[in-house]
C-alpha positions as CSV (number, residue, x, y, z in Angstrom):
1,M,13.0,6.7,-24.7
2,I,13.1,5.7,-21.0
3,T,14.4,2.2,-20.2
4,Y,13.0,0.9,-16.9
5,N,15.1,-0.6,-14.1
6,F,12.6,-3.1,-12.8
7,G,9.3,-4.7,-13.9
8,I,6.5,-6.5,-12.1
9,V,3.9,-8.9,-13.6
10,G,0.7,-8.7,-11.6
11,L,-0.6,-5.3,-10.6
12,G,-2.9,-6.2,-7.8
13,V,-2.4,-4.5,-4.4
14,M,1.0,-5.9,-3.7
15,G,2.5,-5.5,-7.2
16,R,1.2,-1.9,-7.6
17,N,2.4,-0.8,-4.2
18,L,5.8,-2.3,-4.6
19,L,6.3,-0.5,-7.9
20,L,5.2,2.8,-6.4
21,N,7.6,2.2,-3.5
22,M,10.4,1.7,-6.0
23,A,9.4,4.8,-7.8
24,D,9.5,6.8,-4.6
25,H,13.1,5.8,-4.2
26,G,14.0,7.0,-7.7
27,F,13.8,3.8,-9.8
28,A,12.1,3.7,-13.2
29,V,9.6,0.9,-13.0
30,A,7.2,-1.0,-15.4
31,G,4.2,-3.1,-14.7
32,L,2.3,-5.7,-16.7
33,D,-1.3,-6.9,-16.1
34,L,-3.8,-8.4,-18.5
35,D,-6.4,-6.3,-16.8
36,Q,-6.4,-2.8,-18.4
37,E,-8.1,-1.3,-15.4
38,K,-5.2,-2.4,-13.1
39,A,-2.6,-1.1,-15.6
40,D,-4.5,2.2,-15.7
41,S,-4.7,2.3,-11.9
42,L,-0.9,2.1,-11.6
43,Q,-0.4,4.9,-14.1
44,A,-3.0,7.0,-12.3
45,E,-1.4,6.6,-8.8
46,A,2.1,7.5,-10.0
47,Q,3.2,10.9,-8.6
48,D,4.8,13.7,-10.6
49,G,8.4,12.9,-11.2
50,H,7.9,9.2,-11.0
51,S,9.1,7.1,-14.1
52,V,6.3,4.6,-14.3
53,F,5.0,2.6,-17.3
54,A,2.1,0.1,-17.3
55,T,0.8,-2.0,-20.1
56,V,-1.3,-5.1,-20.9
57,K,1.1,-6.2,-23.7
58,P,3.9,-8.6,-22.6
59,E,6.2,-7.8,-25.5
60,D,6.0,-4.0,-24.9
61,F,6.6,-4.7,-21.2
62,V,9.7,-6.7,-21.7
63,K,11.1,-4.4,-24.3
64,S,10.7,-1.4,-21.9
65,L,13.2,-2.9,-19.4
66,E,16.9,-2.3,-19.4
67,Q,19.1,-5.3,-20.0
68,P,19.7,-7.7,-18.3
69,R,16.1,-7.4,-17.4
70,A,14.7,-7.9,-13.9
71,I,11.1,-9.0,-13.6
72,M,9.2,-10.0,-10.5
73,L,6.1,-12.2,-10.7
74,L,3.3,-11.4,-8.2
75,V,0.6,-13.7,-9.4
76,P,-1.2,-16.6,-7.5
77,A,0.9,-19.6,-6.8
78,G,0.9,-22.7,-9.0
79,A,-0.2,-22.7,-12.6
80,P,-0.5,-18.9,-12.9
81,V,3.3,-18.6,-12.2
82,D,4.1,-21.2,-14.9
83,G,1.7,-19.4,-17.3
84,A,3.4,-16.0,-16.7
85,I,6.8,-17.5,-17.3
86,K,5.6,-19.1,-20.5
87,T,4.2,-15.8,-21.7
88,L,7.4,-13.9,-21.0
89,L,10.0,-16.4,-22.3
90,P,9.7,-15.7,-26.0
91,F,10.8,-12.1,-25.4
92,L,13.6,-12.7,-22.9
93,D,17.3,-13.1,-23.5
94,E,20.0,-15.0,-21.7
95,G,21.1,-13.4,-18.5
96,D,17.6,-11.9,-17.7
97,I,16.3,-12.4,-14.2
98,I,12.9,-13.6,-13.0
99,I,11.9,-13.4,-9.4
100,D,8.9,-15.2,-8.0
101,G,7.6,-12.9,-5.2
102,G,4.5,-14.9,-4.4
103,N,3.7,-17.6,-1.8
104,T,5.0,-20.4,-3.9
105,Y,5.5,-23.9,-2.5
106,F,9.3,-24.4,-2.3
107,T,9.5,-27.6,-4.5
108,D,8.0,-25.6,-7.4
109,T,10.7,-23.0,-7.0
110,D,13.4,-25.8,-7.2
111,R,11.8,-27.1,-10.4
112,R,11.5,-23.6,-12.1
113,Y,15.1,-22.8,-11.2
114,K,16.4,-25.9,-13.0
115,E,14.1,-25.3,-16.0
116,L,15.0,-21.7,-16.4
117,S,18.7,-22.2,-15.8
118,S,18.9,-24.5,-18.8
119,K,17.6,-21.6,-20.9
120,G,20.1,-19.2,-19.5
121,I,17.6,-17.3,-17.4
122,H,18.4,-16.5,-13.7
123,F,15.6,-17.3,-11.3
124,F,15.0,-17.0,-7.6
125,G,12.2,-17.0,-5.1
126,M,11.7,-14.2,-2.7
127,G,9.1,-14.2,0.1
128,I,7.6,-10.8,0.8
129,S,5.7,-10.0,4.0
130,G,3.9,-6.9,5.1
131,G,0.7,-6.8,3.2
132,E,-0.6,-3.8,1.4
133,S,0.9,-1.3,3.8
134,G,4.3,-3.0,3.9
135,A,4.6,-3.2,0.1
136,R,4.0,0.6,-0.1
137,R,6.1,1.7,2.9
138,G,8.6,-1.0,3.4
139,P,8.2,-4.8,3.5
140,S,10.4,-7.6,4.9
141,M,11.8,-9.6,2.0
142,M,13.3,-13.1,2.0
143,P,15.3,-13.8,-1.1
144,G,17.2,-17.1,-1.8
145,G,18.6,-19.1,-4.6
146,D,20.6,-17.3,-7.3
147,K,23.0,-15.1,-5.3
148,I,24.6,-13.5,-8.4
149,A,21.2,-12.3,-9.6
150,Y,20.2,-11.1,-6.2
151,E,23.4,-9.0,-5.8
152,R,22.6,-7.1,-9.0
153,L,19.2,-6.2,-7.5
154,R,20.2,-5.7,-3.9
155,P,20.3,-1.9,-4.1
156,I,16.7,-1.8,-5.2
157,F,15.5,-4.2,-2.5
158,E,17.5,-2.6,0.3
159,A,16.1,0.8,-0.7
160,I,12.5,-0.2,-0.5
161,A,12.7,-2.6,2.5
162,A,11.6,-1.7,6.0
163,K,14.4,-0.5,8.2
164,V,15.2,-1.4,11.8
165,D,18.0,0.5,13.5
166,G,19.0,1.6,10.0
167,E,19.3,-2.0,8.7
168,P,17.2,-3.0,5.8
169,C,14.8,-6.0,6.4
170,V,16.1,-7.9,3.4
171,E,19.1,-10.1,3.0
172,F,20.1,-13.1,0.9
173,L,19.1,-16.1,2.9
174,G,20.5,-19.2,1.2
175,N,20.6,-21.7,-1.6
176,G,17.9,-23.1,-3.8
177,S,14.3,-22.4,-2.7
178,A,15.4,-21.0,0.7
179,G,13.5,-17.7,0.2
180,N,10.2,-19.3,-0.5
181,Y,10.7,-21.9,2.3
182,V,11.5,-19.2,4.9
183,K,8.4,-17.3,3.9
184,M,6.3,-20.5,4.2
185,V,7.5,-21.0,7.8
186,H,7.0,-17.3,8.5
187,N,3.3,-17.8,7.5
188,G,3.1,-20.9,9.6
189,I,4.2,-18.9,12.7
190,E,1.8,-16.2,11.6
191,Y,-1.1,-18.8,11.7
192,G,0.0,-20.0,15.2
193,I,0.2,-16.5,16.7
194,M,-3.1,-15.4,15.1
195,Q,-4.8,-18.5,16.7
196,L,-3.2,-17.8,20.1
197,I,-4.5,-14.2,20.0
198,A,-8.0,-15.3,18.9
199,E,-8.1,-17.8,21.8
200,T,-6.9,-15.1,24.2
201,Y,-9.8,-12.9,23.0
202,D,-12.2,-15.9,23.6
203,I,-10.8,-16.6,27.1
204,M,-11.2,-12.9,28.0
205,K,-14.7,-12.9,26.7
206,N,-16.2,-16.3,27.6
207,V,-14.1,-17.5,30.6
208,Y,-13.5,-14.3,32.5
209,H,-16.5,-12.3,31.1
210,L,-14.5,-9.1,30.4
211,D,-16.5,-6.5,28.5
212,H,-15.5,-5.5,25.0
213,E,-13.9,-2.1,25.9
214,T,-11.7,-3.8,28.6
215,I,-10.5,-6.4,26.1
216,Q,-9.7,-3.7,23.5
217,Q,-7.8,-1.7,26.1
218,L,-5.8,-4.7,27.3
219,F,-4.5,-5.5,23.8
220,E,-3.7,-1.8,23.3
221,Q,-1.7,-1.7,26.6
222,W,0.0,-5.0,25.9
223,N,1.3,-3.6,22.6
224,K,3.2,-1.0,24.6
225,E,4.9,-3.8,26.7
226,E,6.7,-7.1,26.1
227,L,4.0,-8.3,23.7
228,N,4.6,-5.3,21.3
229,S,4.0,-6.7,17.8
230,F,2.1,-6.0,14.6
231,L,-0.5,-8.7,15.3
232,I,-1.3,-7.4,18.8
233,E,-1.4,-3.9,17.5
234,I,-3.9,-4.6,14.7
235,T,-6.0,-6.7,17.2
236,A,-6.4,-3.6,19.3
237,D,-7.3,-1.6,16.2
238,I,-9.8,-4.2,15.0
239,L,-11.6,-4.2,18.4
240,K,-12.1,-0.4,18.1
241,Q,-14.0,-0.6,14.8
242,K,-17.8,-0.1,15.1
243,E,-20.6,-0.3,12.6
244,G,-23.5,1.7,13.9
245,D,-23.9,0.8,17.5
246,K,-22.2,-2.6,17.2
247,Y,-18.6,-3.6,17.1
248,L,-17.7,-4.9,13.7
249,V,-15.9,-8.0,14.9
250,D,-19.2,-9.2,16.5
251,L,-20.8,-9.1,13.0
252,I,-18.1,-11.2,11.2
253,S,-18.6,-14.9,10.5
254,D,-16.4,-17.4,12.5
255,W,-15.9,-19.4,9.3
256,A,-12.2,-18.7,8.6
257,K,-10.5,-18.9,5.3
258,S,-6.9,-19.7,4.4
259,K,-4.6,-19.8,1.4
260,G,-2.8,-23.0,2.4
261,T,0.6,-21.8,3.5
262,G,0.0,-22.8,7.2
263,K,-1.0,-26.2,6.0
264,W,2.2,-26.4,3.9
265,T,4.3,-25.6,6.9
266,S,2.5,-28.3,9.0
267,Q,2.7,-30.9,6.3
268,N,6.4,-30.3,5.6
269,A,7.2,-30.3,9.3
270,M,5.7,-33.8,9.5
271,D,7.9,-34.9,6.5
272,L,10.9,-33.6,8.4
273,Q,9.8,-35.0,11.7
274,V,9.9,-31.6,13.4
275,P,7.1,-31.1,15.9
276,V,5.2,-27.8,15.4
277,P,2.0,-28.4,17.5
278,V,0.9,-24.8,17.8
279,I,1.0,-24.4,14.0
280,D,-0.8,-27.7,13.6
281,A,-3.5,-26.6,16.0
282,A,-4.0,-23.3,14.1
283,V,-4.5,-25.1,10.8
284,N,-6.9,-27.6,12.5
285,M,-8.9,-24.8,14.1
286,R,-9.4,-23.1,10.8
287,D,-10.6,-26.4,9.4
288,M,-12.9,-26.8,12.4
289,S,-14.4,-23.4,11.8
290,K,-15.7,-24.6,8.5
291,Y,-18.0,-27.2,10.2
292,K,-20.4,-24.4,11.2
293,L,-23.7,-26.3,10.8
294,E,-22.4,-29.3,12.7
295,R,-21.1,-27.1,15.5
296,I,-24.5,-25.5,15.8
297,Q,-26.0,-29.0,16.2
298,A,-23.3,-30.2,18.6
299,S,-23.7,-27.1,20.8
300,A,-27.3,-28.2,21.6
301,L,-26.3,-31.8,22.1
302,L,-22.9,-32.0,23.7
303,K,-23.0,-30.4,27.0
304,W,-20.6,-29.5,29.8
305,N,-22.3,-28.6,33.1
306,N,-19.8,-26.3,34.8
307,E,-20.8,-26.0,38.4
308,E,-17.5,-24.4,39.5
309,N,-17.3,-20.6,39.4
310,I,-14.3,-19.3,37.6
311,S,-12.2,-17.0,39.7
312,N,-11.8,-13.4,38.6
313,A,-9.4,-13.0,35.8
314,N,-5.7,-12.4,36.7
315,L,-4.9,-10.0,33.8
316,D,-1.1,-10.4,34.5
317,D,-1.5,-14.2,34.0
318,L,-3.3,-13.7,30.7
319,K,-0.6,-11.5,29.4
320,K,2.2,-13.7,30.6
321,G,0.5,-16.9,29.4
322,L,0.1,-15.4,25.9
323,Y,3.8,-14.3,26.0
324,F,4.9,-17.8,26.9
325,A,2.8,-19.3,24.1
326,I,4.1,-16.9,21.5
327,I,7.7,-17.7,22.4
328,T,7.1,-21.4,21.9
329,T,5.5,-20.8,18.6
330,Y,8.5,-18.9,17.2
331,A,10.7,-21.6,18.7
332,Q,8.8,-24.3,16.7
333,G,9.1,-22.4,13.4
334,L,12.8,-21.6,13.9
335,A,13.5,-25.2,14.8
336,Q,11.8,-26.3,11.6
337,L,14.0,-23.9,9.6
338,K,17.1,-25.3,11.3
339,I,16.3,-28.9,10.3
340,A,15.1,-27.9,6.8
341,S,18.4,-26.0,6.2
342,E,20.4,-29.2,7.0
343,I,18.2,-31.5,4.9
344,Y,17.7,-29.2,1.9
345,G,21.2,-27.6,1.9
346,Y,19.9,-24.1,2.3
347,D,22.7,-22.9,4.6
348,L,20.3,-20.6,6.5
349,N,21.5,-18.2,9.1
350,L,18.8,-17.9,11.8
351,E,20.2,-14.7,13.3
352,T,19.8,-13.1,9.8
353,I,16.2,-14.4,9.5
354,C,15.3,-13.0,12.9
355,K,16.9,-9.7,12.0
356,I,14.9,-9.2,8.8
357,W,11.7,-10.3,10.5
358,R,12.0,-7.5,13.1
359,G,10.4,-4.9,10.7
360,G,7.9,-4.8,7.8
361,C,6.5,-8.3,8.1
362,I,3.3,-9.6,9.7
363,I,5.1,-11.5,12.5
364,R,7.4,-8.6,13.5
365,A,7.6,-8.3,17.2
366,I,10.0,-6.9,19.8
367,L,10.7,-10.5,20.8
368,L,12.6,-11.1,17.6
369,E,15.5,-9.0,18.8
370,D,15.8,-11.5,21.7
371,F,15.9,-14.4,19.3
372,R,18.4,-12.6,17.1
373,Q,20.7,-12.1,20.1
374,A,20.3,-15.8,21.0
375,F,21.5,-17.0,17.6
376,A,24.2,-14.3,17.6
377,T,25.5,-15.9,20.8
378,E,25.2,-19.5,19.5
379,S,24.6,-19.8,15.8
380,D,24.1,-23.6,15.9
381,L,21.4,-23.4,18.6
382,P,19.0,-26.3,17.7
383,N,16.1,-24.6,19.5
384,V,15.9,-21.1,20.8
385,M,14.4,-22.4,24.0
386,L,17.9,-23.6,24.9
387,D,19.2,-20.1,25.1
388,K,19.5,-19.2,28.8
389,H,17.8,-15.8,28.5
390,I,14.8,-17.3,26.5
391,A,14.6,-20.2,29.0
392,E,14.4,-17.7,31.9
393,K,11.5,-15.9,30.1
394,L,9.7,-19.3,29.8
395,N,10.4,-20.4,33.3
396,T,9.1,-17.2,34.9
397,T,5.9,-17.2,32.8
398,Q,4.9,-20.9,32.7
399,S,2.9,-20.7,35.9
400,S,0.6,-18.1,34.2
401,I,-0.2,-20.3,31.2
402,R,-0.9,-23.2,33.5
403,T,-3.3,-21.1,35.7
404,V,-5.2,-19.7,32.7
405,L,-5.5,-23.2,31.1
406,K,-7.0,-24.6,34.3
407,D,-9.8,-22.1,34.1
408,T,-10.2,-22.6,30.4
409,I,-10.6,-26.3,30.7
410,Q,-12.9,-26.0,33.6
411,N,-15.1,-23.6,31.6
412,G,-15.2,-25.8,28.6
413,T,-13.7,-23.1,26.3
414,P,-11.5,-24.4,23.4
415,A,-7.9,-23.3,23.6
416,S,-6.1,-25.7,21.3
417,A,-3.1,-23.5,20.5
418,W,-2.6,-22.4,24.1
419,T,-2.7,-26.1,25.2
420,N,-0.3,-27.2,22.5
421,A,2.1,-24.4,23.4
422,L,2.4,-25.7,26.9
423,S,2.5,-29.3,25.9
424,Y,5.4,-28.6,23.5
425,F,7.3,-27.0,26.3
426,D,6.6,-29.8,28.7
427,A,7.5,-32.5,26.2
428,Y,10.7,-30.7,25.2
429,R,11.9,-30.3,28.8
430,S,11.1,-34.0,29.6
431,E,14.2,-36.1,29.8
432,N,12.1,-39.3,29.5
433,L,8.9,-39.6,27.5
434,P,6.4,-42.6,27.6
435,T,7.3,-43.6,24.0
436,N,9.2,-46.6,25.4
437,L,5.8,-48.2,25.8
438,I,4.9,-47.3,22.1
439,Q,8.2,-49.0,21.1
440,A,7.1,-52.1,23.0
441,Q,3.6,-52.0,21.4
442,R,5.1,-51.8,17.9
443,D,7.3,-54.8,18.6
444,F,4.4,-56.7,20.1
445,F,2.0,-56.4,17.1
446,G,4.5,-55.9,14.2
447,A,7.9,-57.2,15.3
448,H,9.3,-53.8,14.6
449,T,12.1,-54.3,17.2
450,Y,13.3,-51.8,19.8
451,E,16.5,-50.5,21.4
452,R,17.4,-50.7,25.1
453,I,19.0,-48.2,27.6
454,D,21.0,-50.9,29.4
455,K,22.9,-52.4,26.4
456,D,23.6,-51.8,22.7
457,G,21.8,-53.5,19.9
458,I,18.4,-54.0,18.2
459,F,16.0,-56.3,20.1
460,H,12.8,-58.2,19.5
461,T,10.7,-60.0,22.1
462,R,8.2,-62.8,21.7
463,W,5.5,-61.1,23.8
464,E,2.9,-63.2,25.5
465,S,-0.7,-62.3,24.5
């Protein structure tokens, strides 16, 4: 009777493809899903020579696994994860391992770690990025928490991970809920870059009036240059897709959906007092998209009479402006990881994170090697924009984003993420900000006190009204 090396609970697209990926690499794998059709689908897709077992019975699933058992949960975040753990626990033994591979909020991971540790069960969270294709052919994986348990499973994860220069895009990241936290911020950066690309498409179309074919060709060309990345690549592919004589993208509603991970990133950044304005803008614009009926009314009522003709598009400025904005978006997310690591005790290595993001994941981009090198040079860098090579990239492209934004503002086309990318850069490079006035205002109406630049101490003034 075969004993299986690894099991996954949840045989949706991600779970099924990860198991098949493991089977491709010679591992015997088992899957559990309460939906018989999904269990049958896994069994049907397994190739000759694969050792694959699928069932709808939790006890049979657990008993099929070699001890100590290794089980990954790929079910929706929240109550379904707790439900899956509760279902498995009666059949588990001390020393068994549970991995949460979903997009779980990091505080839930901390809670589950403590609860399961008290029962002798190893538990850790592992962010997985790459979507359906990545799961099947090689994802980027972000484990953190129980290092002893991870080390036992490292050969499996390294075998199935994406590879860049022969290096697997998986590595133990840090303590506690580090894996789920890093994946959360990964998704926040993803939100930001997606919004930047969408705004670039809108600027091309509605500010510079480029035709659809030209826009598609530009994204395709940019993906061969310094903007080379998964999200630029798929944008070029999306813009090729036709349905009859129409481009499919023109038939898709602008009412965007989300699963909340971008919002989690933004909310937690505010808790940590880390500014991530591009990610905030991306979340806000998805929210704005839901007000479709109001936007239709407002478009007829709120007018901007643009009497100035926009100059012809400078395609080099468009490319360089987007490049600038994407750099600042990564910088914001990486700065959040730096502060979170200090506050939550994760002990993150940002060079390692940039390294495993270079392949397999949704935000993979050629730029990540530049960031990896920056942190390799100075591991304690508080913000990647302080690296002299990254600073030079920003300094030489900032005129382009300013030029494009002038035209965008004059045209009345929304570009919230582009605008916030530049504002973040300008605020970060400002030796003095006007918040001295805010400090005075707070002291005026609430006696909140303030500090001075000419002498030490805490001060309060009886302001005249």
